[in-house]
C-alpha positions in Angstrom: 89.5 40.8 102.9 86.7 41.7 105.3 86.7 38.3 107.0 90.4 38.0 107.6 91.8 38.5 111.1 95.2 40.1 111.7 97.4 38.2 114.2 98.4 40.2 117.3 102.1 40.4 117.9 103.1 38.2 120.9 104.3 40.1 123.9 107.8 39.0 125.1 108.6 39.7 128.7 112.2 40.1 129.8 113.5 38.1 132.8 114.2 40.1 136.0 117.9 40.2 136.7 117.6 42.1 140.0 119.2 45.4 138.9 117.6 48.6 140.2 116.8 51.1 137.5 115.2 53.7 139.8 115.3 54.1 143.6 111.9 53.1 145.1 112.5 55.2 148.2 110.9 58.2 146.6 107.6 56.4 146.1 106.6 57.0 149.7 107.0 60.7 149.3 110.6 60.9 150.6 113.9 61.2 148.8 116.8 58.9 149.7 118.5 61.8 151.5 115.4 62.3 153.7 115.3 58.6 154.5 119.0 58.7 155.6 118.3 61.8 157.7 115.4 60.0 159.4 117.6 57.0 160.1 120.2 59.3 161.7 117.5 61.0 163.8 116.2 57.6 165.0 119.8 56.7 166.1 120.0 59.9 168.1 116.5 59.4 169.7 116.3 59.1 173.5 115.7 55.6 174.8 113.0 55.5 177.4 112.6 52.5 179.7 109.2 50.9 180.3 109.0 52.4 183.8 109.7 55.9 182.5 107.1 55.5 179.8 104.5 54.4 182.2 105.3 57.3 184.5 104.9 59.7 181.5 101.5 58.2 180.6 100.3 58.4 184.2 101.4 62.1 184.4 99.5 62.8 181.2 96.3 61.2 182.6 96.7 63.3 185.8 96.9 66.5 183.7 94.3 65.8 181.1 92.0 63.6 183.1 90.1 66.4 184.9 89.7 68.3 181.7 88.2 65.3 180.0 85.9 64.7 183.0 84.7 68.3 182.9 83.9 68.0 179.1 82.1 64.7 179.6 80.0 66.0 182.5 79.2 69.2 180.5 77.9 67.2 177.6 75.9 65.0 180.0 74.3 68.1 181.6 73.5 69.6 178.2 71.8 66.3 177.2 69.8 66.1 180.3 68.7 69.8 180.0 67.7 69.2 176.4 65.8 66.1 177.3 63.7 68.0 179.9 63.3 71.2 177.8 62.2 69.4 174.6 59.9 66.8 176.3 
Protein backbone atom coordinates (compact mmCIF):
# COMPACT_ATOMS: atom_id res chain seq x y z
CA UNK A 1 0.00 0.00 0.00
CA UNK A 2 2.88 2.36 0.61
CA UNK A 3 4.17 2.26 -3.00
CA UNK A 4 0.82 2.79 -4.74
CA UNK A 5 0.02 6.14 -6.30
CA UNK A 6 -3.47 7.57 -6.35
CA UNK A 7 -4.64 8.92 -9.70
CA UNK A 8 -5.52 12.63 -9.73
CA UNK A 9 -8.95 13.38 -11.11
CA UNK A 10 -8.72 14.97 -14.54
CA UNK A 11 -9.90 18.61 -14.72
CA UNK A 12 -12.59 19.22 -17.32
CA UNK A 13 -12.96 22.81 -18.54
CA UNK A 14 -16.27 24.03 -19.89
CA UNK A 15 -16.40 25.71 -23.29
CA UNK A 16 -16.97 29.50 -23.24
CA UNK A 17 -20.40 30.31 -24.67
CA UNK A 18 -20.05 34.11 -24.46
CA UNK A 19 -22.59 34.78 -21.74
CA UNK A 20 -21.78 37.41 -19.14
CA UNK A 21 -22.16 36.22 -15.57
CA UNK A 22 -20.93 39.42 -13.93
CA UNK A 23 -20.40 42.92 -15.30
CA UNK A 24 -16.68 43.61 -15.66
CA UNK A 25 -17.27 47.37 -15.52
CA UNK A 26 -16.85 47.33 -11.74
CA UNK A 27 -13.33 45.95 -11.96
CA UNK A 28 -11.85 49.38 -12.73
CA UNK A 29 -13.40 50.83 -9.61
CA UNK A 30 -16.58 52.20 -11.19
CA UNK A 31 -20.10 50.86 -11.22
CA UNK A 32 -22.03 50.62 -14.51
CA UNK A 33 -24.10 53.64 -13.42
CA UNK A 34 -20.95 55.70 -12.89
CA UNK A 35 -19.68 54.68 -16.33
CA UNK A 36 -22.97 55.76 -17.92
CA UNK A 37 -22.77 59.11 -16.10
CA UNK A 38 -19.20 59.57 -17.35
CA UNK A 39 -20.37 58.92 -20.92
CA UNK A 40 -23.16 61.49 -20.52
CA UNK A 41 -20.67 64.06 -19.20
CA UNK A 42 -18.35 63.42 -22.14
CA UNK A 43 -21.21 64.10 -24.54
CA UNK A 44 -21.94 67.42 -22.77
CA UNK A 45 -18.25 68.43 -22.78
CA UNK A 46 -17.22 71.61 -24.58
CA UNK A 47 -15.54 71.08 -27.92
CA UNK A 48 -12.38 73.16 -28.30
CA UNK A 49 -10.76 73.80 -31.66
CA UNK A 50 -7.02 73.45 -32.21
CA UNK A 51 -6.61 77.23 -32.45
CA UNK A 52 -8.46 77.78 -29.15
CA UNK A 53 -6.42 75.05 -27.42
CA UNK A 54 -3.16 76.64 -28.55
CA UNK A 55 -4.37 80.04 -27.34
CA UNK A 56 -5.18 78.56 -23.91
CA UNK A 57 -1.73 76.93 -23.67
CA UNK A 58 0.00 80.18 -24.70
CA UNK A 59 -1.97 82.09 -22.05
CA UNK A 60 -0.97 79.55 -19.40
CA UNK A 61 2.71 79.92 -20.35
CA UNK A 62 2.39 83.72 -20.14
CA UNK A 63 0.91 83.47 -16.65
CA UNK A 64 3.10 80.70 -15.19
CA UNK A 65 6.29 81.40 -17.18
CA UNK A 66 7.57 84.26 -14.99
CA UNK A 67 6.85 82.31 -11.81
CA UNK A 68 8.76 79.30 -13.13
CA UNK A 69 11.64 81.55 -14.20
CA UNK A 70 11.83 83.14 -10.73
CA UNK A 71 11.95 79.71 -9.08
CA UNK A 72 14.68 78.43 -11.43
CA UNK A 73 16.79 81.59 -10.92
CA UNK A 74 16.29 81.31 -7.14
CA UNK A 75 17.57 77.74 -7.08
CA UNK A 76 20.48 78.76 -9.29
CA UNK A 77 21.44 81.60 -6.94
CA UNK A 78 21.17 79.29 -3.94
CA UNK A 79 23.44 76.77 -5.67
CA UNK A 80 26.03 79.41 -6.53
CA UNK A 81 25.98 80.80 -2.98
CA UNK A 82 26.39 77.32 -1.50
CA UNK A 83 29.26 76.62 -3.87
CA UNK A 84 31.18 79.72 -2.76
CA UNK A 85 30.33 79.36 0.94
CA UNK A 86 31.28 75.68 1.18
CA UNK A 87 34.41 75.91 -0.94
